[in-house]
C-alpha positions as a printed NumPy array, in Angstrom:
array([[ -0.029,  -0.117,  -0.006],
       [  1.191,   3.647,  -0.417],
       [  1.983,   5.06 ,   2.964],
       [  1.7  ,   8.953,   3.354],
       [  2.391,  10.96 ,   6.392],
       [ -1.156,  10.927,   7.689],
       [ -1.761,  10.624,  11.377],
       [ -5.005,   8.752,  10.635],
       [ -2.924,   5.85 ,   9.259],
       [ -0.733,   3.974,  12.052],
       [  1.518,   1.158,  10.969],
       [  1.654,  -1.404,  13.701],
       [  4.997,  -3.092,  14.418],
       [  3.69 ,  -6.194,  15.598],
       [  3.13 ,  -9.373,  13.618],
       [  0.962, -10.838,  16.275],
       [ -2.54 , -10.852,  14.776],
       [ -4.198, -10.852,  18.273],
       [ -2.212,  -7.706,  19.343],
       [ -3.109,  -6.094,  15.974],
       [ -6.689,  -6.65 ,  16.426],
       [ -6.628,  -5.097,  19.835],
       [ -4.746,  -2.117,  18.678],
       [ -7.235,  -1.666,  15.863],
       [-10.255,  -2.261,  18.024],
       [ -9.273,   0.479,  20.487],
       [ -8.011,   3.049,  18.029],
       [-10.592,   2.636,  15.142],
       [-13.53 ,   4.321,  17.112],
       [-11.128,   7.503,  17.333],
       [-10.885,   7.412,  13.352],
       [ -7.482,   5.868,  13.059],
       [ -6.84 ,   3.3  ,  10.279],
       [ -4.434,   0.656,  11.755],
       [ -2.554,  -1.467,   9.25 ],
       [  0.06 ,  -4.162,   9.926],
       [  3.64 ,  -3.978,   8.936],
       [  2.933,  -6.417,   6.043],
       [  0.101,  -4.459,   4.731],
       [  2.442,  -1.461,   4.748],
       [  5.075,  -3.253,   2.708],
       [  7.486,  -3.8  ,   5.49 ],
       [  9.411,  -7.04 ,   5.091],
       [  9.933,  -9.64 ,   7.707],
       [ 13.093,  -8.699,   9.605],
       [ 13.855,  -9.346,  13.23 ],
       [ 13.936,  -6.488,  15.587],
       [ 16.453,  -7.195,  18.503],
       [ 14.558,  -6.633,  21.828],
       [ 17.651,  -6.2  ,  24.107],
       [ 16.241,  -3.608,  26.282],
       [ 15.756,  -4.241,  30.155],
       [ 12.279,  -2.283,  30.305],
       [  8.999,  -2.431,  28.389],
       [  9.716,   1.281,  27.367],
       [ 13.016,   0.51 ,  25.883],
       [ 11.728,  -2.465,  23.746],
       [  8.537,  -0.557,  22.706],
       [ 10.572,   2.29 ,  21.309],
       [ 13.057,  -0.058,  19.594],
       [ 10.344,  -1.8  ,  17.73 ],
       [  8.345,   1.385,  16.681],
       [ 11.527,   3.202,  15.601],
       [ 12.583,   0.331,  13.549],
       [  9.402,   0.29 ,  11.533],
       [  9.356,   4.185,  11.28 ],
       [ 12.898,   4.23 ,   9.928],
       [ 12.333,   1.424,   7.382],
       [  9.258,   3.524,   6.246],
       [ 11.48 ,   6.495,   5.891],
       [  9.676,   8.583,   8.348],
       [  6.735,   8.793,   5.971],
       [  4.161,   7.247,   8.35 ],
       [  3.476,   6.975,  12.055],
       [  4.567,   3.604,  13.639],
       [  3.193,   2.101,  16.848],
       [  4.516,  -0.756,  18.932],
       [  3.585,  -2.652,  22.024],
       [  5.825,  -4.312,  24.617],
       [  4.155,  -6.283,  27.185],
       [  4.351,  -8.955,  29.671],
       [  3.292, -10.144,  33.094],
       [  5.102,  -9.334,  36.25 ],
       [  4.831, -11.816,  38.878],
       [  5.615, -10.776,  42.424],
       [  6.496, -14.34 ,  43.868],
       [  9.049, -14.514,  41.067],
       [ 10.618, -11.254,  41.805],
       [  8.814,  -9.646,  38.806],
       [  9.692, -12.268,  36.241],
       [  8.92 , -13.155,  33.459],
       [  8.656,  -9.394,  32.824],
       [ 10.156,  -8.299,  29.327],
       [ 10.848, -12.006,  28.712],
       [  7.47 , -13.043,  28.857],
       [  7.098, -13.899,  25.058],
       [ 10.029, -16.259,  25.175],
       [  9.819, -17.252,  29.03 ],
       [ 10.198, -21.052,  28.172],
       [ 13.121, -20.428,  26.119],
       [ 13.909, -21.807,  22.552],
       [ 14.573, -25.547,  23.303],
       [ 11.457, -26.88 ,  21.712],
       [ 12.246, -30.405,  23.376],
       [ 12.288, -29.065,  26.862],
       [  9.967, -30.236,  29.68 ],
       [  7.64 , -27.146,  29.254],
       [  7.046, -27.733,  25.693],
       [  6.371, -31.463,  26.263],
       [  3.73 , -30.402,  28.936],
       [  2.329, -27.852,  26.455],
       [  1.702, -30.68 ,  23.917],
       [ -0.551, -32.396,  26.621],
       [ -2.894, -29.475,  26.838],
       [ -5.526, -30.518,  24.42 ],
       [ -8.054, -27.815,  25.51 ],
       [ -5.501, -25.016,  24.445],
       [ -4.088, -26.532,  21.227],
       [ -5.472, -23.469,  19.332],
       [ -2.814, -21.397,  20.903],
       [  0.688, -21.257,  19.812],
       [  3.053, -23.896,  21.149],
       [  5.301, -21.019,  22.713],
       [  2.52 , -19.638,  24.455],
       [  1.351, -23.01 ,  25.918],
       [  4.978, -23.612,  27.014],
       [  5.346, -20.261,  28.736],
       [  2.136, -20.944,  30.621],
       [  3.421, -24.492,  31.536],
       [  6.646, -22.937,  32.775],
       [  4.877, -20.326,  34.872],
       [  2.505, -23.031,  36.464],
       [  5.522, -25.144,  37.211],
       [  7.497, -22.33 ,  39.007],
       [  4.378, -21.246,  40.957],
       [  3.386, -24.939,  41.868],
       [  4.052, -24.549,  45.705],
       [  2.833, -21.033,  45.757],
       [ -0.436, -20.286,  47.574],
       [ -3.203, -17.979,  46.005],
       [ -2.502, -15.033,  48.265],
       [  1.164, -14.761,  47.109],
       [  0.265, -15.324,  43.275],
       [ -0.164, -11.619,  42.792],
       [  0.833, -10.294,  39.382],
       [  0.08 ,  -7.593,  36.938],
       [ -0.094,  -7.37 ,  33.208],
       [  1.989,  -4.384,  31.772],
       [  1.934,  -2.832,  28.229],
       [  3.882,  -0.011,  26.936],
       [  2.629,   1.514,  23.738],
       [  5.09 ,   3.794,  21.805],
       [  4.096,   5.918,  18.748],
       [  6.934,   7.252,  16.695],
       [  5.864,   9.922,  14.189],
       [  7.373,  12.654,  11.79 ],
       [  8.394,  15.849,  13.173],
       [  6.984,  15.26 ,  16.71 ],
       [  8.142,  13.808,  20.002],
       [  7.306,  10.07 ,  20.419],
       [  4.364,   9.244,  22.522],
       [  4.795,   6.7  ,  25.261],
       [  1.89 ,   5.331,  27.173],
       [  1.886,   2.693,  29.926],
       [ -0.987,   0.72 ,  31.092],
       [ -1.214,  -1.956,  33.966],
       [ -3.971,  -4.208,  35.264],
       [ -3.487,  -5.887,  38.811],
       [ -4.471,  -9.506,  39.401],
       [ -3.079, -13.039,  40.223],
       [ -2.053, -16.144,  38.399],
       [ -4.641, -19.019,  38.557],
       [ -3.646, -22.585,  39.261],
       [ -4.889, -23.811,  35.717],
       [ -5.611, -22.353,  32.279],
       [ -9.334, -21.657,  31.874],
       [-11.09 , -20.224,  28.673],
       [-10.284, -20.141,  24.964],
       [-10.225, -16.505,  24.328],
       [ -7.24 , -14.029,  24.159],
       [ -3.603, -15.2  ,  23.997],
       [ -0.446, -15.298,  25.934],
       [ -1.019, -15.602,  29.643],
       [ -4.664, -14.714,  29.372],
       [ -5.985, -18.049,  30.346],
       [ -4.033, -17.953,  33.568],
       [ -4.491, -14.346,  34.578],
       [ -7.449, -13.287,  36.817],
       [ -7.885,  -9.519,  36.958],
       [ -8.522,  -7.89 ,  40.23 ],
       [-12.338,  -7.647,  40.991],
       [-13.084, -10.749,  38.853],
       [-13.333, -14.406,  39.503],
       [-12.433, -15.666,  36.031],
       [ -9.472, -15.364,  33.678],
       [ -8.998, -13.298,  30.706],
       [ -9.33 , -16.462,  28.775],
       [-13.201, -16.173,  29.445],
       [-13.477, -12.484,  28.581],
       [-14.86 , -11.199,  25.298],
       [-12.541,  -9.04 ,  23.432],
       [-14.703,  -5.994,  24.124],
       [-14.713,  -6.705,  27.859],
       [-10.979,  -7.343,  28.064],
       [-10.094,  -4.249,  26.036],
       [-12.212,  -2.102,  28.629],
       [ -9.951,  -2.952,  31.457],
       [ -6.743,  -4.713,  30.058],
       [ -3.239,  -3.309,  30.191],
       [ -2.968,  -2.799,  26.385],
       [ -6.481,  -1.319,  26.309],
       [ -5.49 ,   1.126,  28.939],
       [ -2.176,   2.184,  27.244],
       [ -4.026,   2.416,  23.945],
       [ -6.693,   4.507,  25.209],
       [ -4.078,   7.065,  26.801],
       [ -2.384,   7.019,  23.359],
       [ -5.739,   7.788,  21.623],
       [ -6.598,  10.645,  24.028],
       [ -3.172,  12.248,  23.673],
       [ -3.373,  12.106,  19.82 ],
       [ -6.918,  13.324,  19.856],
       [ -6.131,  16.276,  22.079],
       [ -3.209,  17.257,  19.716],
       [ -5.699,  17.598,  16.925],
       [ -4.268,  18.271,  13.433],
       [ -1.372,  20.717,  14.542]])
């Protein structure tokens, strides 16, 4: 597609279709057209996420797409994860690759047994299996955690926008529900008795970490107007 410097078109750095859908669902009502990096003509290339914070990784991803587009369009990126208090904040920025890359490791073997979650990626299932294994002896009152999302928008001739969203909750003892992705079937948000895996996408976006970060982003962009 032809990309122009139009703040109503936002190129999402993510290749994760679930994240892309969430970004579009939150920003579309504000009049923004969200397109994937593939739709924008950005080729597949690996962006090294070597930051120690969500903010660093989010900016790195957005800036890489922005630079590839020659600064002709806005680029938005998300870095998110789950911080578990009993694990000292882990897996944190390593949430997406928590189970590592050894596809024959025990957590991947356990993941292959979870028939009810086979629609999820094997990596997601292995990540969840590892988290459950590490919290196996941890009682409910000590399983507190939070989902964190940092959204960064890099745009021509303006300062980047960085928005952070969090939702408190705790890690359940087993996966429930088939909605969402990542750690959703394990995470029960504060004030609820069921995991994000049992939420509709609309209900999840209303309270989720990514939904909150995106809402802040949309408010900031809307307040700036066309200046």
